[in-house]
C-alpha positions as CSV (number, residue, x, y, z in Angstrom):
1,M,-23.7,-41.4,-0.3
2,A,-23.0,-45.1,-0.5
3,D,-19.7,-46.4,-2.0
4,L,-21.0,-48.1,-5.1
5,T,-17.6,-49.7,-5.8
6,S,-18.3,-52.0,-2.9
7,N,-20.1,-55.3,-3.8
8,R,-22.4,-54.8,-0.9
9,P,-23.0,-51.1,-0.5
10,T,-25.2,-49.8,2.3
11,R,-26.8,-46.6,3.4
12,T,-27.1,-45.2,6.9
13,L,-30.7,-44.6,7.8
14,A,-31.7,-41.6,9.9
15,D,-31.8,-43.8,13.0
16,G,-28.2,-44.9,12.5
17,N,-29.0,-48.4,11.2
18,E,-27.2,-49.6,8.0
19,I,-29.4,-50.9,5.1
20,P,-28.0,-52.7,2.1
21,L,-28.9,-50.9,-1.1
22,L,-29.6,-54.0,-3.1
23,A,-32.4,-56.4,-1.9
24,L,-34.3,-59.3,-3.3
25,G,-38.1,-58.6,-3.3
26,V,-40.4,-61.6,-3.0
27,W,-43.8,-60.0,-3.9
28,Q,-45.9,-62.5,-5.9
29,V,-43.5,-65.4,-5.2
30,P,-45.6,-68.4,-3.9
31,D,-44.9,-69.8,-0.5
32,G,-42.9,-73.0,-0.9
33,P,-39.9,-74.2,-2.9
34,E,-40.0,-71.3,-5.5
35,C,-39.6,-68.7,-2.8
36,E,-37.1,-70.7,-0.8
37,N,-34.9,-71.2,-3.9
38,A,-35.1,-67.5,-4.9
39,V,-33.9,-66.4,-1.4
40,R,-31.2,-69.1,-1.3
41,W,-29.9,-68.2,-4.7
42,A,-29.9,-64.5,-3.8
43,L,-27.9,-65.1,-0.7
44,E,-25.4,-67.3,-2.6
45,A,-25.1,-64.4,-5.2
46,G,-24.2,-61.9,-2.4
47,Y,-27.5,-60.3,-1.6
48,R,-27.8,-59.4,2.1
49,H,-31.2,-57.8,2.2
50,I,-34.5,-59.7,1.7
51,D,-37.8,-57.9,1.6
52,T,-41.1,-59.8,2.3
53,A,-44.5,-58.9,3.8
54,Q,-47.4,-60.3,5.8
55,A,-49.6,-59.8,2.8
56,Y,-47.3,-61.9,0.5
57,G,-48.0,-65.1,2.5
58,N,-44.4,-66.3,2.1
59,E,-42.7,-65.3,5.3
60,A,-42.3,-68.9,6.4
61,S,-40.5,-69.8,3.2
62,V,-38.2,-66.8,3.6
63,G,-37.4,-68.0,7.1
64,R,-36.6,-71.5,6.0
65,A,-34.3,-70.3,3.2
66,L,-32.5,-68.1,5.7
67,R,-32.0,-70.9,8.1
68,D,-30.8,-73.3,5.4
69,S,-28.5,-70.8,3.7
70,G,-25.6,-71.0,6.1
71,V,-25.4,-67.2,6.2
72,A,-25.4,-65.9,9.7
73,P,-28.8,-64.3,10.6
74,E,-27.1,-61.1,11.8
75,D,-25.5,-60.7,8.3
76,V,-28.9,-60.5,6.5
77,F,-31.0,-57.4,6.6
78,L,-34.6,-58.6,6.8
79,T,-37.7,-56.5,6.0
80,T,-41.3,-57.3,6.5
81,K,-44.5,-55.2,6.3
82,F,-47.6,-54.8,8.4
83,N,-50.8,-55.6,6.6
84,P,-53.1,-52.6,7.4
85,G,-56.2,-54.8,6.8
86,L,-55.3,-56.2,10.2
87,R,-55.6,-54.5,13.6
88,D,-52.4,-54.4,15.6
89,P,-48.9,-53.9,14.2
90,E,-47.3,-55.1,17.4
91,A,-49.2,-58.3,17.5
92,E,-48.8,-59.0,13.8
93,V,-45.0,-58.5,13.9
94,Q,-44.8,-61.2,16.6
95,R,-46.6,-63.6,14.3
96,S,-44.2,-62.5,11.5
97,L,-41.2,-63.3,13.7
98,E,-42.6,-66.8,14.4
99,R,-43.1,-67.5,10.7
100,L,-39.6,-66.1,9.9
101,G,-37.9,-67.8,12.8
102,V,-36.1,-64.7,14.0
103,E,-36.1,-62.7,17.2
104,A,-36.4,-59.3,15.3
105,V,-36.6,-57.9,11.9
106,D,-34.4,-55.1,10.8
107,L,-37.2,-53.1,9.2
108,Y,-40.9,-53.1,9.7
109,I,-43.1,-51.1,7.3
110,V,-46.8,-50.1,7.1
111,H,-47.6,-51.6,3.8
112,W,-50.1,-49.0,2.6
113,P,-52.1,-46.2,4.2
114,Q,-55.4,-48.0,4.4
115,G,-57.8,-46.4,6.9
116,G,-55.6,-43.3,7.0
117,P,-51.9,-42.7,7.4
118,T,-51.6,-42.4,11.2
119,W,-53.7,-45.0,13.0
120,A,-51.2,-47.8,12.8
121,W,-48.2,-45.8,13.9
122,D,-48.6,-46.2,17.6
123,G,-48.5,-50.0,17.2
124,M,-45.4,-49.6,14.9
125,Q,-43.7,-47.6,17.6
126,R,-44.5,-50.3,20.2
127,A,-43.0,-52.9,18.0
128,H,-39.9,-50.8,17.7
129,E,-39.8,-50.0,21.5
130,R,-40.1,-53.7,22.4
131,G,-37.3,-54.7,20.1
132,Y,-39.3,-56.6,17.5
133,A,-38.1,-54.2,14.7
134,R,-34.9,-52.3,14.7
135,S,-36.2,-49.6,12.3
136,I,-39.7,-48.7,11.2
137,G,-41.1,-47.1,8.0
138,V,-43.9,-46.8,5.6
139,S,-44.8,-47.9,2.0
140,N,-47.0,-46.3,-0.7
141,F,-47.3,-43.0,1.3
142,N,-47.6,-39.6,-0.4
143,V,-45.8,-36.6,1.0
144,S,-48.9,-35.4,2.8
145,E,-49.3,-38.9,4.4
146,I,-45.7,-38.9,5.5
147,D,-46.1,-35.5,7.1
148,A,-49.2,-36.6,9.0
149,V,-47.2,-39.5,10.5
150,R,-44.3,-37.4,11.4
151,K,-46.6,-34.9,13.1
152,V,-47.8,-37.6,15.6
153,A,-44.6,-39.7,15.7
154,D,-42.2,-40.1,18.6
155,V,-40.1,-42.3,16.3
156,A,-40.2,-41.1,12.8
157,P,-40.4,-43.4,9.8
158,V,-36.9,-43.9,8.2
159,V,-38.0,-45.3,4.8
160,N,-40.8,-45.0,2.3
161,Q,-41.0,-47.9,-0.1
162,V,-42.7,-47.0,-3.3
163,Q,-43.0,-47.9,-7.0
164,F,-40.0,-46.2,-8.5
165,S,-37.9,-46.4,-11.7
166,P,-37.0,-44.1,-14.6
167,F,-40.6,-44.6,-15.8
168,E,-42.0,-43.8,-12.4
169,F,-39.5,-41.1,-11.4
170,R,-41.5,-39.5,-8.6
171,R,-39.0,-36.7,-8.2
172,E,-41.1,-34.5,-5.8
173,L,-41.8,-37.5,-3.6
174,W,-38.1,-38.6,-3.6
175,E,-36.8,-35.0,-2.9
176,A,-39.4,-34.6,-0.1
177,C,-38.4,-37.9,1.5
178,E,-34.7,-37.0,1.3
179,S,-35.3,-33.5,2.9
180,R,-37.1,-35.2,5.8
181,G,-34.4,-37.8,6.4
182,I,-36.4,-40.6,4.9
183,A,-34.7,-43.1,2.5
184,L,-36.7,-44.0,-0.5
185,E,-36.9,-47.7,-1.4
186,A,-37.7,-48.6,-5.1
187,Y,-40.0,-51.5,-5.6
188,S,-40.9,-52.8,-9.1
189,P,-37.8,-51.1,-10.5
190,L,-38.1,-53.3,-13.6
191,G,-41.8,-52.6,-14.0
192,T,-42.6,-56.3,-13.4
193,G,-40.7,-56.9,-16.6
194,R,-42.4,-54.2,-18.7
195,H,-39.5,-51.8,-18.6
196,L,-37.0,-54.4,-19.8
197,R,-38.6,-54.2,-23.3
198,D,-38.2,-50.5,-23.8
199,R,-36.0,-49.7,-26.7
200,R,-34.3,-46.7,-25.0
201,V,-33.3,-48.8,-22.0
202,A,-32.1,-51.5,-24.4
203,D,-30.0,-49.0,-26.3
204,V,-28.1,-48.0,-23.1
205,A,-27.7,-51.6,-22.1
206,E,-26.4,-52.7,-25.5
207,R,-23.8,-49.9,-25.6
208,L,-22.5,-50.8,-22.1
209,G,-22.6,-54.5,-22.7
210,R,-25.2,-54.9,-19.8
211,T,-28.7,-56.2,-19.4
212,P,-31.6,-53.8,-19.4
213,A,-32.3,-54.9,-15.8
214,Q,-28.8,-54.1,-14.7
215,V,-29.2,-50.6,-16.2
216,L,-32.4,-49.9,-14.4
217,I,-31.0,-51.2,-11.1
218,R,-27.9,-49.1,-11.5
219,W,-30.0,-46.0,-12.2
220,A,-31.6,-46.4,-8.8
221,L,-28.3,-47.1,-7.1
222,Q,-26.7,-44.0,-8.5
223,R,-29.6,-42.0,-6.9
224,N,-28.7,-43.6,-3.5
225,L,-32.0,-45.5,-3.5
226,I,-32.6,-48.9,-1.9
227,V,-33.7,-51.1,-4.9
228,L,-35.7,-54.3,-4.8
229,P,-35.6,-56.3,-8.0
230,K,-37.7,-59.4,-7.9
231,S,-36.9,-62.6,-9.8
232,T,-37.3,-66.3,-9.3
233,H,-34.8,-67.3,-12.0
234,R,-31.3,-68.0,-10.7
235,D,-29.5,-66.5,-13.7
236,R,-31.4,-63.3,-13.4
237,I,-31.0,-63.1,-9.7
238,E,-27.2,-63.4,-10.2
239,Q,-27.2,-60.9,-13.1
240,N,-29.1,-58.4,-11.1
241,A,-26.4,-58.4,-8.4
242,Q,-23.7,-57.6,-10.9
243,V,-24.3,-53.9,-10.9
244,F,-21.3,-52.5,-8.9
245,D,-18.6,-52.7,-11.6
246,F,-19.9,-50.1,-14.1
247,E,-21.3,-46.6,-14.0
248,L,-24.0,-44.8,-16.0
249,S,-22.7,-41.5,-17.4
250,P,-24.5,-38.2,-16.8
251,G,-25.9,-38.5,-20.3
252,D,-27.2,-42.0,-19.6
253,M,-28.9,-40.8,-16.4
254,E,-30.5,-37.9,-18.2
255,T,-31.8,-40.2,-20.9
256,L,-33.3,-42.5,-18.4
257,D,-34.7,-39.6,-16.3
258,G,-36.6,-38.5,-19.4
259,L,-38.6,-41.8,-19.4
260,D,-40.8,-40.6,-16.5
261,G,-44.5,-40.8,-17.0
262,T,-45.6,-39.4,-13.7
263,G,-44.8,-35.7,-14.2
264,G,-42.3,-35.9,-11.2
265,T,-45.2,-36.4,-8.8
266,D,-45.2,-36.3,-5.1
267,R,-47.7,-39.1,-5.0
268,A,-46.7,-42.7,-4.3
269,L,-49.3,-44.2,-6.7
270,E,-51.4,-43.1,-9.6
271,R,-54.4,-44.9,-8.2
272,S,-55.0,-46.7,-4.9
273,W,-55.8,-50.4,-4.8
274,W,-57.5,-50.3,-1.3
């Protein structure tokens, strides 16, 4: 388990690499100044994990912000994702590295299992073997898809990034990942803003003197999840980082657990978009 009293807690992945539990996600952030500012503000606020993707179209902005931040590149954990609408993970990560302006990413993920769960894994392993990615993983994979990859893998995936929050508490998927040595990463932990308006979350937040976003992020951290809140507002980016100086009680955790609408599924999504 991570030490959540630290202001930059990490988790040790199955391959031995350390990953910060709190990340800034930049999904749906346009390439250009808006993305650059969000990344810069996050780094100023103490984030040391940035999560982007080829499909987001903003890797170049992330790279510019990293270079302009004054933070040493080796101090920032950088994730990008292979777009499975393309052909070759190894070739595409090299293009990502050019856009990002780095020699390697810390984590490279198959963004979704388009075309089946296993076809891209050989290219992911080549990217890892050649030093372009220090760790490799998957995203939006169900348990059966994870097991299919593990069956053919020489290097097993160490993360599965999925939509996850108290409202999407995919308990069977989470437990299956943990039992296989795969860390679960929670994207859209705030429900792209929807979950912040829930009265039950607000009640917990008001009682603790916290924001609803802080409560939802803290819920994920207390489950030893890597959590990726996205914002382009400086004040919210800063608030979302202020989650290591309070604790949700067992009763609070139970209340939030009860918000799940997935039935504790082992599936990563209720419906596929590809």
